[in-house]
N, C-alpha and C positions, 0 to 999 in steps of 0.2 A: 778727115776721119778723126773721131774722138780718141783722145789718149786715156789710158787707164792710170789710176793713181797708185804710185808705188807702195804707199803705206796701207792700201786697202787690199792689194792683190799680191800673192806670191809670184816670183819670177816664173815665166813659162819654162817648160822643159826645152832644152836645146835640140835643134834639128841634128840628126845623125845620118850621114850618107856613107854607105859602104860600097866599095868597088871590088868585084871578084876578078882576080887576075890569074892568068895562066902561068906567070912567072913573077918573081919579085921585082918590085919597082926600084930602079937605080938611077937617080939623077942627083947631082951634087946641089948643095944649097946655092952656089953661085950660078949654076946653069938654070935652076928653077926660077930664081929671082929675075934673071935676064929674060927668060921666056915669058913669065907672067907680065913683066913690065911692057914687053912688046905687044903681047896679045891683048892686054887691057888698055894699052896706050896710056899708061899711068906710071910715071917714074917714081912716084912716092910709095909704090908697093914694095914691101920688104919681106924677105924670107930669112928666118933665123934657124939655127940648129948646127950640129956638128957637120963639117964639110961633106962627109960621106952619107949624112942623113940617117945614120943607124938608129937614132932616137926619134926620127921623124922631123917634121918641120912645123914652125909657127909662122903663119902668113898674116901680115897686117895689110889692110886694104880699106881706105876710106873711113878710118876711125874704128874699124872692127878688126878683131883678131880671130884667127881660125887655126885649129890644130889639125895636122895631118899625121896620123900614125901609120907607119909602114910595118906590116906584119908578114913575116915570111912563112906563113902556114895558112891553111884554109880555115874558113869559118866552120864550126861544127855543123854538120848536115841537119841536125834536128832544129837548128835555128830557123830553118825555112819551112817547117811543117805547115804552119798557117799560110805562109806566102804561096805555097804550091797549090793550095785550095782556093785562095781568094784573089790572086793577082790577075787582073783583067787581061784576057787574050794572050797570056804568056804561053809560048811554045817551047818545048824542049827544056823546061826548067830543071828537071832532074839531071839532065846531062850537063847543063851549064854549072850546076852546083858540083857535080862529080868531077868536072874537068878543072875547076879552079884550084890553084896550089898556094896562093898568097892573096892578101887583100890590103886595101887602104881603108882607113876610117877618117872621115872629115867631119869636124864639128866646130861650132862657134865657142870661143872662150869667153865672150861677153854674155851676160844674162840681161833679160829685159822683161818687163811686164806690160809693154806697149805693143799693141797688135801690129801696127804698121812697121815698127822696127823689127819685130819678129819675122814678118814676111820678108823684109829686105834681107835679113840675116839668112833665112832659109834659102832664098833665091841665090844669094852669093855662095852658099855651100854648093848648090847645084852648078853654078857657073864654074867654080873651082874644080869640081868633079869633071865637068865637061872639058875643061882645058887640060887637066891631067890625063884624061882619057886619050887625048891625041898623042901622048907620049907613052902611056901605060898599056894601051890596047886591051882594055878590060873585056871580060866575057859577059858580065852582067852588072847591074846596079841594084842595090837594096836600100830602100828608104826605111830605116829601122823604126821610126815612129809609127808609120802606117803599116809596117810589115808587108810592103809591096816590093816584089822582085820584078825587074824590067830588063829586057834584053837591050842591046845597043840601039836598035831602031826606036823602041818605045821610049828610052831615055832621051834620045835626041829630039823626039817629038815633044816630050814634056818640056825640055829646055826651050825649044822654039816657041811653044805656046806661052810659057812664062815670060819670055822676052817680049813677045807681042803685047801681052797684058800690061807689063810694066811700061812699055813705050807709050801705050794709050793712056795709062795712068799719069805719066809725066807730062803728057800733052793735055791733061784735064778732060779726057773723054769720060763722060758719066758711066758709072758702073764698070769701069775698066777691069777691076780686079775680079769681077765675076768670071773672067776668062782664064784665071789661073788653072794649072793642071791639077784639079782637085782629086781626080781618081788616083793620082800618084802620091800626092801629099797627105791625103786623108783616106785611110782604108774604111771599109764598111763591114759590119757584122749584122747579119739578119737575126732578128729575135722572133721566136715562135711562141705560140701559146697553146693551151689545151684545145682550143678551137682551131682545127687544121686550115680554116679559111682566113685566119687572122695572122698578120705578120707585122713586126716592127723592125727597127734598125737603129744602130748606134755607130757613130764614127770611131775610128781608131787613129790617133796621131794628130787630130785637129788641134789638140791643146798646145802643140808646139807653136802654132800660129796665133791662137786666140786665148789660150789659158783655160779652155774648157772643151768638152766634147758636146755633140748634139745627139739627142736620142728621140726617136719617134716611137711612142708606145704602140703596141700591136692594135691594129684595126682591120676590118674586113677589106682585104686587097690581095693582090699578087705580090710576091717578093720584088719583082721588077718595078712595080708601082711605088712601093715604099722606098726603094733605092733611089728612084727618080726624085721623089719628094725630098729625101735626105740630102742629096747632092744639090738640089735647088736651094735648100736652107744653108748649106755650106757656102755656096756662091754668094748668097744674100749677105751673110755675115762678113765674108771677106771683102765684099764690095762696099759695105756700109759701116763697118766698124762695130764695136760692142754696143749694139742698140737694143738687144733683148732686155725685157724687164718682166718681173713677176706679174702673171695674170694677163699680159698682153695677148692679143690674138693676131694671126696672119691668115688671110683668106687663101685657100688652095684650090677650091672649086666653087661653083656658083652657090652650092648649098652646104659647103664644109669649110671649116677653119681649124687651125691649130691654136690651142691655148697653152701658154708656156708656164713652166715652173722651174725653179732652180733647185738642183739636188747637190748638196755639198759633197766634197771629196770624201772618200773613205779609204780603207786599206787596199781595196781592189781596184777602184775606178777613180779617175780624177773628177773634179767638179764637172757637171754637165747641165745643159738646158734640155729639159724633157718636154715633149710636145704631145698633147693628147688631142685626138680628132673629135670635134664637136659638129653636130648638125645644126645648121642655121635655119631657124623657123621662119 
């Protein structure tokens, strides 16, 4: 996978994983370090912080550092307004939000402008959350970048899928990262137009993994069709690295293709690759 150059690209936004808890998380630094070393089978893992962890933890693992904030109050309910509308197949979301009384926030302390390293970092955030969940017994998980809320079963599935993808990647299986849990890591927003038969879409949170979002300009299709194309492009870029270039095309159907253009970041949106559908003559 191609690396991106630090002097050409700003650091990607860090991944942020929140865990909604029914009660405050209480585990000493010593206990957490011993637990993580055993579960990860890695004696070089360290956990720092005050012994009672009132200020949270700093976890170092394989050359990366992660902060875990322990907050003894719920996340404001309006944080989840978008998540309740867009989180795929979430059930009882309102009740999960209502029932939580405390939360954890897990995020990397290292920054990067390299796509592969950003993916590794994000998946380690998920792994730490998965391990903490065995002690914290969370109600739900919220990936802040994508604004996706998941229950325990959905998060466990995302962790399994991520692990399988990375195992294939480390075994040099082609296109292994196409199998990452993209519907958890990258949200989707449907774009409408004046023509009620035309829809587009844009990712939300993909920039934490790639440094940019992907947008498909509205074209004549159903919302489900444009969503399918968008997630296909997400998988493509995760599997192949930062290979998009201005004016390039990607075939999507026998007589249609996407033509790409780069849109710089502004005060509202990060940089994004926009794709316009063209008919192939």
